[in-house]
BAFI-3210 file (N, C-alpha, C; in Angstrom, 3 decimals, decimal comma, padded with zeros to 6 digits):
// residues 326
n [1|2|3|4|5|6|7|8|9|10|11|12|13|14|15|16|17|18|19|20|21|22|23|24|25|26|27|28|29|30|31|32|33|34|35|36|37|38|39|40|41|42|43|44|45|46|47|48|49|50|51|52|53|54|55|56|57|58|59|60|61|62|63|64|65|66|67|68|69|70|71|72|73|74|75|76|77|78|79|80|81|82|83|84|85|86|87|88|89|90|91|92|93|94|95|96|97|98|99|100|101|102|103|104|105|106|107|108|109|110|111|112|113|114|115|116|117|118|119|120|121|122|123|124|125|126|127|128|129|130|131|132|133|134|135|136|137|138|139|140|141|142|143|144|145|146|147|148|149|150|151|152|153|154|155|156|157|158|159|160|161|162|163|164|165|166|167|168|169|170|171|172|173|174|175|176|177|178|179|180|181|182|183|184|185|186|187|188|189|190|191|192|193|194|195|196|197|198|199|200|201|202|203|204|205|206|207|208|209|210|211|212|213|214|215|216|217|218|219|220|221|222|223|224|225|226|227|228|229|230|231|232|233|234|235|236|237|238|239|240|241|242|243|244|245|246|247|248|249|250|251|252|253|254|255|256|257|258|259|260|261|262|263|264|265|266|267|268|269|270|271|272|273|274|275|276|277|278|279|280|281|282|283|284|285|286|287|288|289|290|291|292|293|294|295|296|297|298|299|300|301|302|303|304|305|306|307|308|309|310|311|312|313|314|315|316|317|318|319|320|321|322|323|324|325|326]
n.u [237,442|234,430|231,645|229,462|227,163|227,021|226,435|224,163|222,587|221,168|221,170|218,439|216,980|217,154|214,825|213,303|210,801|208,260|209,154|208,371|207,875|207,978|209,293|207,961|208,471|210,319|211,798|211,861|212,998|211,114|212,093|210,721|208,168|208,934|208,763|209,092|208,567|207,053|206,698|204,241|202,410|198,953|196,452|193,731|190,371|187,110|184,729|182,250|179,544|177,080|173,767|171,097|167,844|165,771|165,608|166,439|166,470|167,344|166,982|168,424|171,381|173,345|175,824|178,487|180,896|180,748|178,548|176,005|173,269|170,271|167,649|164,340|163,423|162,958|161,146|161,483|158,996|158,290|157,242|157,283|159,092|159,149|160,913|163,534|166,835|169,412|172,951|175,455|178,059|178,229|175,656|172,287|169,458|165,969|164,985|163,350|160,597|160,604|158,732|157,310|156,751|159,352|161,419|164,468|165,866|168,222|170,905|172,392|174,632|174,674|174,197|172,719|171,971|170,678|169,819|167,297|166,741|164,646|163,436|161,261|157,812|155,286|151,960|152,933|154,635|157,316|159,352|160,130|160,700|162,379|163,637|164,502|166,532|166,791|168,046|166,132|163,543|161,946|161,500|159,876|161,857|163,491|162,108|163,017|163,977|163,751|162,073|163,069|164,525|166,773|169,108|172,281|173,819|175,437|177,482|176,453|173,675|173,063|174,510|174,290|174,669|173,106|172,720|172,350|170,291|167,018|164,211|161,593|164,127|167,691|169,256|171,196|171,108|172,111|171,744|172,006|171,902|171,057|170,205|167,686|166,664|166,787|169,038|170,021|172,884|175,970|175,628|176,102|178,548|178,033|174,984|173,337|172,369|171,907|174,547|177,876|178,769|180,483|182,291|181,884|179,700|181,134|183,231|182,670|182,088|181,272|180,658|180,792|177,679|174,629|173,548|172,082|174,319|174,402|175,978|178,403|181,798|182,531|183,995|183,492|184,421|183,380|183,529|182,114|180,942|181,099|181,277|183,973|185,295|187,246|189,825|188,658|186,771|187,795|186,024|182,962|179,783|176,646|176,687|177,692|178,989|181,457|183,325|185,800|186,498|189,149|189,818|188,162|185,799|184,520|182,027|180,623|177,448|175,917|176,874|175,784|175,048|175,116|175,007|177,725|180,785|182,866|185,425|186,809|189,417|189,842|192,227|192,161|193,227|193,423|191,856|192,072|191,868|190,735|190,308|187,399|183,852|182,442|180,004|178,581|176,420|173,632|172,297|172,420|172,679|174,751|177,055|177,403|178,993|181,158|184,692|187,269|188,863|187,334|184,697|181,219|178,653|175,240|172,342|170,773|170,697|171,613|170,607|168,384|166,779|166,311|168,816|169,807|172,328|175,350|178,403|181,710|184,361|187,836|190,632|193,979|196,609|199,477|200,732|201,752|202,782|202,781|205,339|206,389|205,432|206,868]
n.v [085,346|084,836|087,025|088,982|089,743|087,774|085,572|086,263|087,874|090,909|093,965|095,489|098,190|101,626|104,172|107,413|107,784|105,602|103,423|104,277|102,428|099,536|096,143|092,779|091,155|092,941|094,636|097,213|099,804|102,343|105,360|107,587|106,873|104,895|102,102|098,732|097,719|095,762|094,556|092,651|089,745|089,791|087,538|086,021|086,903|086,691|089,078|090,688|092,448|095,065|094,232|092,766|094,277|092,528|089,090|086,543|083,973|081,837|083,624|086,060|087,850|090,762|093,044|094,647|094,532|097,008|098,084|096,586|094,311|092,831|090,540|089,169|085,792|083,774|084,334|084,316|083,361|081,685|082,711|083,640|086,339|089,726|091,617|094,053|094,999|097,427|097,860|099,873|099,476|099,652|099,625|098,336|099,279|099,720|098,933|099,194|096,942|093,629|092,857|090,521|088,215|086,124|083,241|081,272|082,116|083,367|085,801|088,760|091,382|094,811|097,102|099,241|098,375|095,771|092,231|089,879|086,433|083,946|081,288|080,438|080,809|080,989|079,479|077,130|077,468|077,222|079,548|081,300|083,908|087,108|089,919|093,398|095,769|099,227|100,676|101,784|100,835|097,778|096,173|094,313|091,883|089,998|086,810|083,556|080,547|078,182|077,309|077,441|076,787|077,436|077,988|078,949|082,177|084,926|087,757|090,763|093,152|093,535|091,620|088,809|085,544|082,476|079,330|075,755|074,403|073,489|071,499|069,737|068,274|067,958|070,114|070,960|073,157|076,185|079,694|082,851|086,367|089,462|091,875|092,231|089,864|086,265|083,691|080,390|078,801|076,889|073,694|072,782|070,348|068,736|068,327|070,260|071,916|074,735|075,836|077,338|080,471|082,598|085,201|086,183|086,650|085,658|084,439|082,508|080,806|077,851|076,041|073,328|072,509|070,564|067,362|064,236|061,643|063,308|066,041|068,083|068,416|069,424|071,609|073,981|075,818|078,505|079,614|081,384|079,928|077,134|074,759|073,686|071,098|071,454|071,549|070,125|071,322|071,379|070,655|069,066|070,446|072,311|075,812|079,350|082,046|084,303|086,756|086,341|084,359|083,608|084,312|083,489|083,110|080,708|079,908|078,931|077,142|073,880|070,754|068,301|067,221|069,164|072,766|074,718|076,587|076,589|077,882|078,595|079,476|080,260|080,172|080,178|077,853|075,972|075,088|076,473|075,977|078,291|080,816|080,162|081,061|082,992|082,128|079,248|078,654|078,066|078,536|081,355|084,866|086,303|088,888|088,923|090,260|091,052|091,175|088,628|089,236|090,958|090,062|089,218|087,983|087,528|087,111|083,835|080,442|079,253|077,314|076,813|078,430|081,295|083,900|087,340|088,183|089,663|088,986|089,990|089,488|089,805|089,711|088,326|090,576|092,778|094,511|097,083|096,208|096,534|095,350|095,532|097,340|099,157]
n.w [102,536|104,241|104,236|106,423|105,047|103,082|104,629|106,251|104,622|103,097|104,998|106,835|105,262|106,196|106,113|105,576|104,530|103,237|100,518|097,112|095,077|095,984|095,908|095,865|098,924|099,881|102,689|105,140|107,425|108,746|109,716|110,476|111,380|113,062|112,721|111,445|108,168|105,503|102,126|100,875|099,662|099,820|100,636|098,678|099,547|101,000|101,982|104,065|102,597|102,036|103,123|101,171|100,842|101,085|101,789|099,447|096,927|094,110|092,063|089,921|088,767|087,820|086,480|088,395|091,160|092,398|091,295|091,274|090,394|091,340|090,759|090,620|091,777|094,772|097,724|101,399|102,198|100,237|097,937|094,487|093,192|091,832|092,420|092,219|092,989|093,519|093,755|095,234|095,863|098,528|099,764|099,266|097,276|096,360|092,989|089,755|089,348|087,859|084,889|085,036|087,614|088,367|088,712|088,972|086,735|084,243|084,111|082,618|081,499|082,687|085,517|084,550|082,097|081,983|081,662|081,880|081,662|080,437|082,635|085,430|085,737|088,010|087,936|086,728|084,543|082,477|081,038|077,933|077,666|077,666|079,522|079,535|081,231|082,002|083,906|085,448|084,757|083,624|080,459|077,810|076,124|073,480|072,371|073,286|071,506|072,888|075,774|079,187|082,458|085,258|083,794|082,246|081,894|080,252|079,182|077,432|077,374|074,705|073,442|074,334|075,886|076,283|077,866|078,249|080,940|082,212|081,382|081,409|081,705|081,716|079,397|076,424|074,844|073,230|072,950|071,264|071,770|070,242|071,132|070,236|069,087|069,451|068,459|067,385|068,800|069,031|070,636|074,119|075,142|077,305|078,640|081,097|084,224|086,493|086,566|086,743|085,246|082,906|081,133|077,648|074,750|072,583|073,783|075,903|079,094|080,704|083,647|086,006|087,628|087,294|086,268|085,349|086,328|088,614|090,428|088,671|087,343|084,986|082,581|080,033|077,113|075,033|071,675|070,179|068,266|068,766|071,531|073,628|075,537|078,408|080,976|084,056|086,967|090,465|092,462|092,372|091,769|091,924|091,194|091,403|089,327|087,837|085,890|083,272|080,284|080,494|083,021|085,415|088,166|090,293|092,656|095,848|096,139|095,722|096,726|096,291|098,657|100,624|101,271|100,012|100,461|098,769|096,657|093,492|091,184|087,755|085,174|082,470|081,713|083,885|087,052|090,324|093,759|096,187|098,795|100,729|100,676|103,383|104,302|103,253|100,491|098,258|094,914|094,798|093,861|091,422|090,438|087,291|085,456|086,832|087,675|088,014|090,224|091,679|092,556|093,356|095,507|096,286|098,336|098,199|099,498|102,510|104,066|106,779|105,208|102,986|102,532|103,094|102,816|101,574|099,944|099,179|096,931|097,055|095,124|095,392|096,294|096,278|099,130|101,440|104,646|108,190|110,248|112,825|115,810|117,210]
ca.u [236,768|232,972|231,162|228,173|226,104|226,913|225,838|222,872|221,818|221,203|220,632|217,180|217,252|216,536|214,333|212,428|209,461|208,124|209,514|207,229|207,624|208,679|209,097|207,461|209,489|211,160|211,593|212,575|212,675|210,693|212,580|209,740|207,109|209,564|208,317|209,603|207,493|207,386|205,766|203,933|201,184|197,767|195,717|192,324|189,492|185,713|184,330|180,828|179,089|175,764|172,703|169,893|166,736|164,908|166,256|165,941|167,349|166,804|166,798|169,624|172,100|174,137|176,633|179,812|180,934|180,395|177,334|175,352|171,831|169,628|166,262|163,591|163,777|161,982|161,223|161,414|157,647|158,098|156,619|158,132|159,047|159,583|161,708|164,862|167,614|170,652|174,037|176,396|179,350|178,076|174,308|171,274|168,235|165,012|164,920|162,065|160,265|160,415|157,353|156,686|157,396|160,101|162,535|165,277|166,222|169,617|171,120|173,548|174,659|175,102|173,125|171,902|171,608|170,608|169,000|166,775|166,564|163,852|163,104|160,003|156,737|154,224|152,095|153,509|155,098|158,715|159,193|161,184|160,715|163,473|163,323|165,642|166,493|167,498|168,499|164,972|162,383|162,094|160,604|159,990|162,907|163,219|161,639|163,929|163,400|163,527|161,754|163,943|164,866|168,079|170,072|173,409|173,782|176,563|177,545|175,828|172,267|172,962|175,323|174,211|174,786|172,328|173,077|171,910|169,037|166,151|162,972|162,123|165,334|168,861|169,416|172,481|170,837|172,715|171,165|172,709|170,986|171,676|169,504|166,296|166,226|167,634|169,332|170,668|174,333|176,406|175,191|177,061|178,864|177,386|173,744|173,289|171,666|172,466|176,003|178,539|178,897|181,373|182,735|181,105|179,007|182,106|184,253|181,909|182,593|180,263|181,394|180,014|176,264|174,059|172,887|172,219|173,797|174,591|176,714|179,426|183,027|182,824|184,187|183,489|184,673|182,645|184,300|181,173|180,340|181,000|181,827|185,062|185,518|188,616|190,124|187,528|186,889|188,261|184,898|181,702|178,685|175,951|177,418|177,589|180,269|181,626|184,635|185,980|186,866|190,521|189,989|186,830|185,682|183,364|181,910|179,420|176,655|175,426|177,767|175,047|174,573|175,060|175,510|179,179|181,408|184,066|185,718|187,902|189,819|190,217|193,175|192,106|193,739|193,113|191,186|192,813|191,029|191,186|189,566|185,958|182,869|182,236|178,797|178,231|175,020|173,368|171,345|172,479|172,773|176,108|177,254|178,084|179,962|182,280|185,963|187,690|189,455|186,364|183,402|180,234|177,543|174,220|171,235|171,082|170,138|172,605|169,834|167,222|165,992|167,063|169,570|169,978|173,741|176,215|179,838|182,539|185,646|188,991|191,724|195,280|197,308|200,620|200,465|202,699|202,292|203,633|205,851|206,488|204,735|207,792]
ca.v [085,396|084,986|088,252|088,935|089,826|086,478|084,617|086,714|088,636|092,359|094,619|096,185|099,578|102,662|105,241|108,379|107,564|104,305|103,481|104,480|101,233|098,383|094,843|091,768|090,639|094,017|095,017|098,436|100,469|103,719|106,077|108,622|106,233|104,002|100,725|097,935|097,385|094,876|094,539|091,233|089,347|089,590|086,433|086,156|086,909|087,107|089,924|091,010|093,707|095,468|093,244|093,031|094,697|091,357|087,802|085,961|083,052|081,321|084,693|086,244|089,089|091,337|094,158|094,489|094,603|098,359|098,492|095,299|094,239|091,585|090,564|087,920|084,796|083,247|084,975|083,348|082,799|080,772|083,397|084,107|087,797|090,533|092,705|094,377|095,848|097,949|097,969|100,944|099,140|099,704|099,265|098,017|100,072|099,166|099,380|098,868|095,513|092,875|092,862|089,252|087,521|085,019|082,663|080,293|082,737|083,759|087,231|089,245|092,819|095,728|097,656|100,150|097,692|094,375|091,301|088,695|085,454|082,731|081,024|079,785|081,714|080,184|078,269|075,942|077,887|077,475|080,588|081,618|085,362|087,857|091,305|094,306|096,813|100,429|101,392|102,167|100,002|096,605|096,064|093,027|091,661|088,947|085,500|082,471|079,401|077,099|077,666|076,715|077,398|077,014|078,068|079,844|083,359|085,850|088,724|092,071|093,219|093,484|090,494|087,855|084,120|081,654|077,944|074,736|074,605|072,356|071,723|069,209|067,448|068,773|070,340|071,547|074,224|077,506|080,745|084,130|087,506|090,643|093,048|092,175|088,503|085,138|082,710|079,189|078,649|075,504|073,085|072,270|068,928|068,078|068,991|070,444|073,092|075,385|075,843|078,620|081,093|083,749|085,512|086,958|085,865|084,998|083,791|082,130|079,736|077,130|075,137|072,685|072,297|069,257|066,546|062,836|061,130|064,179|067,286|067,963|069,225|069,722|072,989|074,142|077,152|078,807|080,522|082,091|078,943|075,799|074,553|072,728|070,653|071,716|070,956|070,183|071,930|070,485|070,221|068,956|071,113|073,468|076,967|080,644|082,444|085,599|086,913|086,129|082,996|083,336|084,723|083,302|082,710|079,873|079,969|078,471|076,137|072,679|069,682|067,047|066,864|070,310|074,021|074,815|077,880|076,357|078,891|078,229|080,456|079,677|081,047|079,884|076,495|075,086|075,630|076,446|076,236|079,438|081,085|079,912|082,006|082,948|081,324|078,448|078,801|077,649|079,285|082,780|085,730|086,824|089,979|088,133|091,073|091,388|090,549|087,564|089,789|091,809|089,429|089,440|087,047|088,091|086,189|082,412|079,655|078,485|076,358|076,200|079,362|082,274|084,933|088,618|088,530|089,912|088,826|090,550|088,809|090,603|088,846|088,569|091,773|093,170|095,683|097,389|095,760|096,830|094,133|095,824|098,560|100,033]
ca.w [103,819|104,120|104,862|107,119|104,044|102,408|105,565|106,763|103,644|103,194|106,180|106,613|104,905|107,015|105,242|106,242|103,972|102,573|099,096|096,223|094,263|096,558|095,293|096,789|099,819|100,415|104,093|105,469|108,690|108,555|110,890|110,836|112,171|114,020|112,565|110,335|107,236|104,408|100,997|100,763|098,981|100,650|100,025|098,305|100,717|100,922|103,095|104,056|102,027|102,516|102,941|100,392|101,696|101,251|101,516|098,211|096,203|092,855|091,101|089,121|088,991|086,737|086,940|088,988|092,616|092,845|090,596|091,100|090,141|091,753|090,293|090,638|092,774|095,722|099,037|102,505|102,300|099,111|096,808|093,409|093,269|090,700|092,987|091,717|093,877|092,949|094,733|094,896|096,449|099,979|100,195|098,264|097,270|095,400|091,603|089,150|089,348|086,625|084,395|085,424|088,730|087,759|089,444|088,239|085,465|084,071|083,982|081,860|081,362|083,734|086,341|083,753|080,856|082,399|080,892|082,555|080,588|080,663|084,023|085,797|086,138|088,602|088,752|086,081|083,235|082,136|080,031|076,971|077,551|078,275|079,868|079,506|082,272|081,565|085,085|086,245|084,443|082,777|079,310|077,139|075,141|072,511|072,813|072,955|070,807|073,841|077,157|080,111|083,732|085,783|082,700|082,410|081,051|080,374|078,104|077,603|076,983|073,245|072,945|075,442|075,623|077,208|077,571|079,193|081,633|082,573|080,608|082,650|081,689|081,400|077,963|076,050|073,874|073,373|072,124|071,284|071,702|069,639|071,610|069,785|068,798|069,829|067,422|067,902|068,764|069,206|071,888|075,098|075,020|078,437|079,041|082,546|084,713|087,693|086,382|086,772|083,943|082,831|079,785|076,692|073,736|071,702|074,625|077,089|079,947|081,488|084,523|087,053|087,365|087,616|085,257|085,757|087,606|089,773|090,210|087,643|087,369|083,584|082,140|078,577|076,580|073,802|070,819|069,329|067,362|069,374|072,876|073,761|076,908|078,853|082,279|084,976|088,281|091,517|093,286|091,644|092,455|091,390|091,707|090,761|088,779|087,181|085,291|081,838|079,908|080,904|084,425|085,993|089,557|090,606|094,112|096,530|095,474|096,392|096,271|096,239|099,995|101,529|100,707|100,131|100,224|097,955|095,635|092,594|090,175|086,463|084,492|081,052|081,528|084,999|088,225|091,586|094,927|096,967|100,031|100,584|101,204|104,824|104,503|102,100|100,093|096,894|094,106|095,054|092,701|091,251|089,488|086,264|084,715|087,714|087,348|088,921|091,437|092,374|092,336|094,401|095,647|097,150|098,484|098,207|100,585|103,269|104,848|106,142|104,404|102,222|103,234|102,383|102,967|100,416|100,156|098,119|096,794|096,663|094,720|096,012|095,848|097,095|099,942|102,524|105,946|109,331|110,886|114,249|116,198|117,927]
c.u [235,273|232,506|229,829|227,021|225,892|226,246|224,403|222,005|221,933|220,653|219,311|217,482|216,480|216,134|213,424|210,985|209,425|208,493|208,274|206,866|208,384|208,409|208,621|208,612|210,410|210,780|212,413|212,138|212,345|211,049|211,609|208,648|207,659|209,107|209,022|208,425|207,991|206,315|205,492|202,608|200,077|196,872|194,304|191,459|188,075|185,406|182,859|180,568|177,741|174,695|171,637|168,781|165,793|165,681|165,618|166,951|166,631|166,404|168,055|170,238|172,847|175,021|177,964|179,731|180,524|179,131|176,539|173,856|171,323|168,170|165,635|163,994|162,615|162,213|161,194|160,044|157,331|157,467|157,663|157,971|159,520|160,577|163,084|165,552|168,934|171,675|175,022|177,797|179,325|176,724|173,388|170,078|167,294|165,162|163,540|161,828|160,255|158,961|156,582|157,453|158,042|161,183|163,274|165,647|167,718|169,703|172,347|173,518|175,102|173,909|172,194|171,514|171,619|169,689|168,605|166,329|165,805|163,518|161,750|159,014|155,596|152,877|152,795|154,152|156,610|158,691|160,380|161,309|162,009|162,993|164,605|165,444|167,335|168,039|167,363|163,757|162,764|161,095|160,861|161,110|162,514|162,800|162,592|163,215|163,007|163,233|162,619|164,082|166,208|169,156|171,236|173,284|174,984|176,541|176,859|174,370|172,089|173,820|175,421|174,323|174,008|172,552|172,584|170,564|168,259|164,784|161,656|163,218|166,490|169,000|170,769|172,328|171,526|172,004|171,925|171,719|171,714|171,024|168,060|165,792|167,279|167,824|170,116|172,177|174,695|176,036|176,339|177,345|178,211|176,156|173,701|172,559|172,275|173,998|176,555|178,715|179,791|181,647|181,762|180,437|179,970|183,239|183,617|182,543|181,433|180,982|180,502|178,581|175,809|173,390|173,025|173,602|173,984|175,341|177,961|180,676|183,363|182,967|184,211|183,686|183,961|183,419|183,415|180,456|180,101|181,656|182,917|185,242|186,991|188,800|188,976|187,823|187,405|187,118|183,622|180,592|177,874|176,694|177,090|178,958|180,261|183,019|184,639|186,385|188,271|190,819|188,631|186,918|184,398|183,240|180,565|178,742|176,236|176,205|177,110|174,513|174,396|175,465|177,011|179,646|182,625|184,207|186,916|188,138|190,260|191,107|193,191|192,624|193,276|192,482|192,065|191,871|191,607|190,253|188,059|185,112|182,823|181,019|178,477|176,754|174,854|172,301|171,235|172,575|174,195|176,108|178,077|179,105|181,154|183,541|186,292|188,179|188,534|184,967|182,474|179,132|176,536|172,997|171,702|170,493|171,242|171,952|169,602|166,401|166,899|167,801|169,573|171,441|174,445|177,660|180,595|183,906|186,713|190,146|193,036|195,956|198,483|200,301|201,569|202,085|203,301|204,037|205,975|205,738|205,632|209,230]
c.v [085,646|086,212|088,021|088,926|088,493|085,440|084,994|087,440|090,129|092,833|095,283|097,652|100,534|103,812|106,170|108,244|106,208|104,429|103,560|103,217|100,031|097,115|093,839|091,187|091,702|094,342|096,266|098,971|101,925|104,502|107,164|108,042|105,272|102,562|100,062|097,538|096,442|094,930|093,083|090,995|089,112|088,583|086,822|086,134|087,312|087,953|090,309|092,372|094,075|094,436|093,719|093,492|093,534|090,085|087,152|084,937|082,569|082,435|084,824|087,600|089,527|092,418|093,753|094,630|095,976|098,889|097,243|095,406|092,862|091,646|089,175|087,006|084,391|083,875|083,922|082,710|081,857|081,409|083,747|085,618|088,448|091,602|092,817|095,259|096,222|098,187|099,029|100,708|099,133|099,191|099,031|098,953|099,517|099,773|099,051|097,370|094,921|092,978|091,630|088,647|086,244|084,532|081,693|080,796|083,036|085,268|087,541|090,765|093,563|096,247|098,563|099,584|096,193|093,541|090,132|087,699|084,222|082,552|080,372|080,827|080,868|080,449|077,097|076,265|078,089|078,398|080,703|083,131|085,944|089,278|092,117|095,426|098,006|101,259|101,866|101,284|098,832|096,668|094,741|092,992|090,556|087,638|084,411|081,362|078,299|077,646|076,837|077,476|076,840|077,015|078,980|081,029|084,241|086,812|090,029|092,030|093,100|092,388|089,455|086,418|083,375|080,195|077,010|075,048|073,316|072,599|070,985|068,174|068,383|068,902|071,005|072,742|075,541|078,484|082,051|085,266|088,722|091,948|093,098|090,754|087,474|084,203|081,546|079,269|077,184|074,970|072,697|070,796|068,116|068,891|069,089|071,726|073,537|075,342|077,249|079,156|082,323|084,045|086,325|086,040|085,101|084,327|083,442|080,986|079,162|076,102|074,602|072,458|070,902|068,652|065,108|062,307|062,054|065,441|067,036|068,797|069,738|071,227|073,011|075,596|077,312|079,838|081,353|081,175|077,608|075,775|073,484|072,376|070,824|071,129|071,153|070,971|070,906|069,900|070,220|069,626|071,985|074,688|078,235|081,030|083,836|085,644|086,693|084,692|082,639|083,756|084,703|082,910|081,905|079,747|079,454|077,317|074,989|071,493|068,314|066,624|068,075|071,588|074,131|076,245|077,772|077,402|078,436|079,321|079,727|080,657|080,854|078,506|075,554|075,854|075,461|076,790|077,382|079,648|080,900|081,083|081,910|082,101|080,574|078,598|078,380|078,532|080,746|083,553|086,270|087,971|089,417|088,935|091,485|090,659|089,451|088,119|090,709|091,295|089,655|088,395|087,643|087,179|084,747|081,732|078,856|077,372|076,874|077,151|080,389|083,266|086,222|089,062|088,702|089,648|089,321|089,863|089,798|089,668|089,248|089,807|092,050|094,446|095,850|097,010|096,120|095,530|094,329|097,121|099,506|099,669]
c.w [103,605|104,886|105,561|106,112|103,356|103,298|105,905|105,738|103,885|104,533|105,828|106,374|105,808|106,092|106,037|105,769|103,288|101,103|098,214|095,454|094,819|095,760|096,323|097,604|100,394|101,862|104,376|106,837|108,393|109,811|111,350|111,735|113,212|113,932|111,385|109,466|106,152|103,334|100,673|100,064|100,005|099,945|099,601|099,561|100,334|102,161|102,954|103,437|102,614|102,199|101,955|101,335|101,987|100,917|100,284|097,685|094,954|091,888|090,267|089,410|087,755|087,335|087,531|090,499|093,139|092,176|090,235|090,897|090,529|091,318|090,308|091,774|093,646|097,087|100,141|102,689|101,143|097,895|095,749|093,306|091,972|091,138|092,341|092,741|093,211|094,058|094,284|095,442|097,952|100,435|099,000|098,400|096,204|094,004|091,051|089,081|087,942|086,183|084,824|086,585|088,198|088,705|088,531|086,839|085,419|083,932|083,150|081,895|082,596|084,520|085,538|082,388|081,130|081,528|081,768|081,510|081,084|082,146|084,203|086,307|086,701|087,910|088,056|084,733|083,183|080,928|079,081|076,771|078,127|078,546|079,925|080,525|081,825|082,719|085,956|085,992|083,536|081,622|078,602|076,120|074,175|073,156|072,346|072,193|071,778|075,228|078,089|081,428|084,199|084,707|083,067|081,477|081,292|079,197|078,453|077,151|075,476|072,609|074,051|074,948|076,697|076,848|078,668|079,795|081,801|081,965|080,901|082,559|081,365|079,885|077,689|075,113|074,232|072,451|072,332|071,031|071,148|070,093|071,172|069,555|069,199|068,638|068,024|067,755|068,919|070,576|072,804|074,823|076,132|078,846|080,557|082,906|086,043|087,656|086,575|085,371|084,014|081,365|078,965|075,680|072,836|072,460|075,957|077,851|080,755|082,339|085,629|086,632|087,747|086,401|085,710|085,400|088,802|089,416|089,363|087,958|085,971|083,346|080,616|078,201|075,234|072,996|069,896|068,363|068,039|070,749|072,833|075,227|077,266|080,256|083,275|086,243|089,287|092,338|092,470|092,444|091,502|091,931|090,949|090,218|088,189|086,569|083,792|081,553|080,381|082,343|085,101|087,462|089,714|092,108|094,609|095,814|096,361|095,845|096,190|097,578|100,900|100,798|100,957|099,880|099,323|096,851|094,810|091,560|088,904|085,717|082,980|080,719|082,628|086,155|089,470|092,722|095,745|098,157|099,832|101,058|102,723|105,177|103,227|101,778|098,642|096,260|094,549|093,751|092,608|090,251|088,336|085,462|085,564|087,276|088,366|090,246|092,214|092,109|093,522|094,326|096,615|097,165|098,488|099,422|101,283|104,066|106,258|105,293|103,753|103,119|102,417|102,375|101,616|100,815|098,923|098,127|096,350|096,349|095,360|095,422|096,777|097,859|100,989|103,845|107,032|110,019|112,388|114,539|116,987|117,597]
res [m|t|t|y|k|e|i|k|g|d|l|v|e|r|v|a|t|d|p|a|n|p|g|e|g|d|i|w|y|n|s|t|t|g|v|v|k|g|y|q|l|v|a|d|v|w|s|n|g|g|n|l|t|t|a|v|y|r|g|s|g|a|g|t|q|t|s|g|l|s|f|g|g|t|s|p|l|g|a|t|v|a|q|t|e|e|y|n|g|t|s|w|s|p|g|g|n|l|g|t|q|t|r|q|l|a|g|a|g|t|q|t|a|g|l|g|i|a|g|y|v|p|p|s|n|i|t|n|k|s|e|e|y|n|g|s|t|w|s|g|g|g|t|m|a|t|s|r|r|f|l|g|g|t|g|t|q|t|a|a|l|a|f|g|g|y|t|p|a|a|i|n|n|t|e|e|y|d|g|s|s|w|t|a|g|g|g|l|n|t|a|r|f|v|m|g|n|a|g|s|q|t|a|g|l|a|f|g|g|e|a|p|p|g|v|q|v|v|t|e|e|y|n|g|t|s|w|t|t|v|n|p|m|n|t|a|r|q|l|m|g|s|g|t|q|t|a|a|l|g|f|g|g|f|d|g|s|t|p|t|g|a|t|e|k|y|d|g|t|s|w|t|t|t|s|p|l|n|t|g|r|y|q|g|h|s|a|v|s|a|t|q|s|a|s|m|l|f|g|g|n|p|g|p|t|q|t|n|a|t|e|e|f|t|g|a|f|n|a|t|k|t|i|t|t|s]
***
């Protein structure tokens, strides 16, 4: 004889307190609160964070979602700036200015050990200089072999990786930093600029970007010596990024015609499209040392001018949710 359980499944368990370690899909009735609850997967989401004190784009960033760093870039008046701002997970406050007003530079490191790499110094100088931040002031770092702007950067202040860029043509040059000097590394297979970046000096990731004839979907992994082309992104564009070589996040950018909020997750093999930014924008600043599940974007240009908006990414997670209220 077929039972009710075999036809309808298990009954909802009645408990006085929520279970300490529920499994995904579990449902129960909490007799103390008088509600039915369930344990379910909460989707990836971008949410608004504290605004920068000054709108900016074409600069760079470092750090994490709760300890971010923004530096350099272009102001709404079109001026190249040296301003630095620090994020505490809620709000931004001024930090020490760069030694040189710079835009279109790369970043690496943390809020208290940041690195600004190359870029453009008006009125007409593409630079090969780097600057180091100690949490309060910037000082001169090592000089790169190749001057460039719109390059990718990742790693730490004492073990950084810089790649690609524009000279005024797309280049594939890679350089490695040891905290005092830059040395040549293996070149990208596809020369490009304004690409996403993630990872470390010995496990780097370069994705998307632009090079003739247009925006790219190319993804490459670095092993400390050479780059290998792997599975491409789903959407071709200039973009920002953060995370590691096996757990990266690519977001926002310019798809060749308009600012985009597109977001993709990389698992070390392939890219998956997920929840987009609330406001699409290009050439924003990202906390490059942030994790895939706790990334951050600040500044950028959604059109027609720069923004001071910050968005924080929270990766999917399991949580207890109330199903009924009585």
